N, C-alpha and C positions, 0 to 999 in steps of 0.2 A: 706321273699322275698327281702325286701328292703336292709337288711344287706348283703344278698348274692350278690345283684347287686353292692353294694358299694365295697365289697371285689373284685369283678370282675374288677371294674374300677381301683382299686389300682394296680392290676396285669397288666392292660393295660398301666398305667402310667409307671410302672417299665420297661416294654418291650420297650416303646417308648424312655425312657431315655437311655437304653442300646444301642439301634440301631441308636440314633441320632448321625450323623457324625459330627465331629469337622470341616470337610472341608466345612461345610455349613456356615462358618463364614461370617455373614452379619449383619450389624447393621444399625439403622435408619440414616437418612440424617444428622442430627446435629452431631452425633457421628462420622460419616464418614468424615465430613468436618474438624473436629478438631483431628482426629486420636485417639479417645477415645473409650472405651467399655461402655456398658450400665450402669455398676455399677458406673460410674463417676457421673451420674445425678440421678440414681434411687436407691431406697433402700427398697424393690426391685421394678421391673416394676409392675404397672405404677406409684407408689408413688415416689415423688421427695425428695431428700435430699436438704440441703441448697444450695449446688453448683448448682443443677439443677433448683431449684426455682428461684434463682437470675438470672440465664441464661435466663429463660423464661421471668421474669419480665423486664429484660433489652432489650427485643425485639430479643430474640434468638441470642444474642451475649454475649461474656464475659463482665462482668461489666467494666473491664479495657479497653475494646474496644469502649466504648461509646464515640461518637464524631469522630470515625474513619471509613474509608471506608472498609467495611467487605464483599463486594460482591465477589462472586466466579464465575469463568468461567466454572466450572464443573456443568452441569445441574443436575447431580445426587445428588448434595448437596441441591437441592430444591424439591426432589421427594422422597416419601416414601409410603409404603402400608402395610396393615395388613389384615390377614385372620384369622377368628375365627371359630372353630368347637365346638359343644356342645353335651354332652350326659346328658339328664335329666331323672331322675327317681323320681317318686313321689307317695304318698299315702295320701288320705284325709279321715277323719272320722268325721261325724257330731254327734250331741248329741243323735240322734236316733240309732247310731251304724252303719249307712249305710256307706260303704267304697267304694272308687274308686281309681284306680291306673293308672299310665302312665309310659311308658318306650320308650324314643324317642332319636334317633340320628338326629342332624340337622346341616346344615351349618348356623351358627348364623348370620354372616355378613362379608362383605368385606369393608374395609376402605381405601380410597385413600387420599393422602395428596399432591396435586399438588401446585406448586408455593408457597412453605412454607419455610420461613427462613428470614434472614436479607438481606436487599438490600441497597447498598450505605452507606451513613453516618448516616442517621436518621431512615429510614423506615424499616419495617418488615411486613410480612403477614403470616397468618395462614388459611389454607383452608382444611376442612375435609368433604369429601363426603362419606356417609355411604350407602351401598347397603344391606339392610336387606333381608334375604331369603324370596322370594315370595311377597315382598312389593316394593313400589316405592322408588327410591333413596331419601335420606334426606341430607340436608345441616346442619351439626351440628355446624360448624364454618366456617366463611368467613369474615375475618376482616383485616383491615390495621391499623398499629400502628406506631407512631412516638415517638422516645426517645431522650430526651435532657438532658444535664448535664454532670456529670462525675461519676466515680466509687463510690464516697462517698455519693452523693445525686443526684437524677435525677427525671425528670418528664416524664410522658407518656400520650399520647392521643390515644385512641383506638375507632374505629367505625366500625360497621358491625353487623354480627351475631356471638354470642359467648356464652360460658357457663356462667351461672349466676355468678360464682365467681371462683377464682383461690386460693385454700386453701393450707395450709401447716400443716403437722403433722396430728392432729385429723380431720381437715377440708379438708384434701386432699383425693384423691381416696383411696378406701379400699384395704386391702390386698387380700380380697376375690373377688368374682364375682359380687356381688350385692351391690348397694349403700345403705347408711343408710336409715332406715325405715322412719324417720321423714322428710327427704329431698325429698322423692318420694311420700309421702302420702298427701292427701288433707284433710282439715277440713270438717266437716259434710256437709255443703251446698256449699262449695267452690269448685272451679276448679283449684286453684293455688297450685302447689307444688314448694318448694324452688329450686329444681334442674330442671331448664327449660332453654333451649337454646332460647335466645331472641335477638331482634335487638335493638341496642342502641348506646350510646356514653359514653365513660368512661374516666375520668381524674384520673391520679395516681401520687403519690409522694412516693419516697423511700429515706430513710436516714439510713445508717448503716443497722441494721436488722429490721427496722420498715417499713411496706408497707401499704399505705392507698389508697383505691380506692373509688371514688364516681361515680355512674353510673345513667344515665337516660335511662330507657327502654320504648319502645312503648307499652309494656303491652301485655295482652292476649285478644283474642276474646271470645265470649260467649260460645265457645266449649272447652275453656281451652287451645287452641293452641296459640303459640306465634304469635302476629299480625305482620307478616313480609311482608305482601302485597300479591297480586295475590289472590289465593283462600283462603289464610290465612290472612284475614284482618278483622278489626272491621266493624260492620254494621253502615253505614252512618246514622247519626241522632240519634244513640243510646246514652244513658246517658254518657257512658265512651268513646265515639268516639275520643275526643281530649285529654283525660286524659293521663298522663304519670306516670310511676312507677319510684321510686327512691330507690337506695340502697347505703349504706355506709358499707364498709367491711375493716377490719383492721387485718393484720397478723403481729405477733411479733415472730421472730425466736429466740429461746433460745439456741438450740444446733444444730450442723451441721447435726445430724443424726435423726431428726424428733421431737425434743423437741420444742414446740411452743405454743402460745396462739393466738386465733382468735375470732373475734366477728363481728356480722353484724346486721344492722337494715334495714328492707325492708318495704316500704309503697307502696301499689298498689290499683288499682280500676278495677273491672271487672263487666260486666253486667250478671245478673242471672235472671232466669225466675221462677216465682211461679204462677201456673195456667195460667191466661191470662196476668199477670202483669210482665213487665220487670223492674227491679230495679238495682241500682248501689250499689255494695258491696265494701265499702272502708275497706281495711284490713291491718294489720301490722304483721310482723314477727320479732322476736328477737332470736338470737342464740349465744351461747358461747361454745368454744371448748378449750381443753387443752390436751397436751401430753408431756411425758417426758421419756427418756430412762434410764434404770437401767441395766447396763452391756448389756446382750443380750436380755433384755425384754424392749419393748416399751409399756407404759401404755397410753391409750387414753380414753377420755370421752367428752361428749357434752350434751347440753340441749337446747331445742328450745321452745319458747312460741309464740302462735298466738292469734290474736284477729280479729274476723269478725263481721259484722253487722248481726243482726237477723231480719228476715222478719215475720211480723204478718199477717197470711193469713186472719184473721177475719177483720182487718182494712185495709188490702192491703197496709200497710206502713211498713217501717223499724222502728223497735222498740227495742232499746238496742243493746247489743253485747253479744257474747258468746266466750269462750276461748277454745283453743286447746293446746296440749303440747306433747313433745317427748323428749326422752333421750336415751343415750347409754353409756355403759362402755365396754372397750375392752382391751385385752392383746395380744400382738404379741411377739413371741419368735423366735429368730434366732438360729436355730440349728447349721448351718454352712453355710456361703455364698455359694450358693444363695438359701438355703433351709429354709423356714419360716413356722411356724404354728401359728394359732391364735384362740381365742374364744371371742365371743361378746354376750352381752345381750342388747336388745333394746326394746323400748316400745313407742307406739303412742296412744294418746287419742284424737279422732277427735272432741269431744264435752265434755268439763269438767263438764257441767251442767247436763249431762245425765250419769247415772251409767251403768255398764255392757256393754260398747261398745268399749273397748280398744283392741289393738292388741299388743301382746308380742312375741318376737322372740329370740330364742337361736341359735347362729351360730357358727360352727366350720369350720376352713379354713386351707388349705394346699397350699403353693405356692412354685414352683420350677422354677427358671429361668436359662437358659443356656446363655452364653455370645455370642450367635450367633443369637439372636433375637427370639429364640423359648422359650416359657414358658408355664407352666401348672398350672392350678388353680382348686382345688377341694373344694367344699363347701357343707356342710350339714346344713339344716335349720329345726328347729322345731318351728312352728308358731301356736299360739293359738289366735283365734278371738272370743271375747265375743259378743254374739248376744243379750242376755237378761239374766235375773236372772236364774242361774242354766243351761243355755244353751250355748254351744260354739262349735266351729269348729276347728279341729286340722289338720294341714298339715305337713307332713314330706317329704322333698325333698332333693335330692342330685344332684348336677350339676358338671360335669367335663368339663372344658373349656381348649382347646388347641389352642394357638395363635402363629402366626409367623409374625413378623414385619420386614420389610426390608426397 
C-alpha cells in the first residue's frame, strides 16, 4: 500500500510539472530587487550557494554594496510570502507486529516576510511570521541587523528573534523536507534541541570566506520553549531565571557550490523537574560539519556531541553527567538543473550510557525547482527506534511537499 501511494505521488508531481505555466514567473523579493532568478543564490531552494550565503551575511545586500545606501522605493522589494501543501503517507510497526497507517493531505503552513531586506547604509531586517494549519501564528524570525566594513572584511550586530545559526553546505538547510535528526532531537532528560528559534544578540565577523558568529541567547523556559517573553518566559525565581546561553559558530566556505566546513559550541542552562525538585541542567553541545562537491555530487557529513547533567533521584541532587551524540552522512546528486536527488543516513543516541535506545534513519529525497518560485520535494524515511533489548519500532513515511514562494 505504501509503495502504491508513493507511485501515485510521483504521478501527481509529473502532472503538476507539466501544467505549471511559465507565465507564473515570480520570484522572492531579494531576487526581484536585483533582477536575478532563484538559482543565483540557491543550489537548490532553500539551500544557499556561496553567493547567496554572502548576500545574507552582509545584511541582504551584495558585499560590494556594504557602506552604500541600498534602500528601494519599491515596497515589493521588502515583501514576500510562501505557501506549502503536504501529502503524508505513513506506516508504523512495533515489535509485537502491530501496525498502524496514515494518509493525509494538509495545508502545511503559510509564511509571510514583511519589512524584510536592507534599509539605508547599514541596517537590514528579517521578519518571518508562520501560520501553521490549525495553530496560532508563530514568529520564527524578527530581527534587526547592522553591517559595517567593506567587501573584504565586515562586522555585523544582530538582535531579536532568529534561527539558532546560519550554516553553509552540510550545516545549511536540507535538500529534503525534514531537518537533520540530531538538530531536532533532545537528549534523554533534556528539553533542548540545537535547532531552536531564540531571542538574543549576535556579533559577527567575516573576512574573505571565513564567517565567525558569537551569540548570547536568553535561553529556554522549563517547557523547552524559547524564553522570548509574554507567555513564553522563564519562571521568576527559578534557578535559571537570569542565566544566558552562549554559542560560537564558524563557517568556512571552500567552494562556491556547497563545499565548506562548519563547527559550533553551545553552552546553556535550563530548569528541569524531577518529582517535586526543580534543578538547573547546565549542558554543552559541540558539532562539526563538512561538505564537498565532486562534479554533480555533493557529499555531506556531520557529527554532534552533547553533555548534560544527571539528576540522582535518591539524593535529590545533580550527580555527574551523561553524554548524547548524533551523526549523518549524505550524498546529493544533481541530475540536471534544477532536478536533484539525495540519500542520507543519520543516527541519534539520547543517552550513551544506556544501550538500545538510539534512533536511526534512512532518507531518500527528490527535489525539483522551477524558476518561478514553485518547487516540489518528495522524501521517504525509514526510521528504527530501539526501545530495549530485541525490541524496536519501525516507521516508514513518505511526504510530498509543494511550495510556492513569491
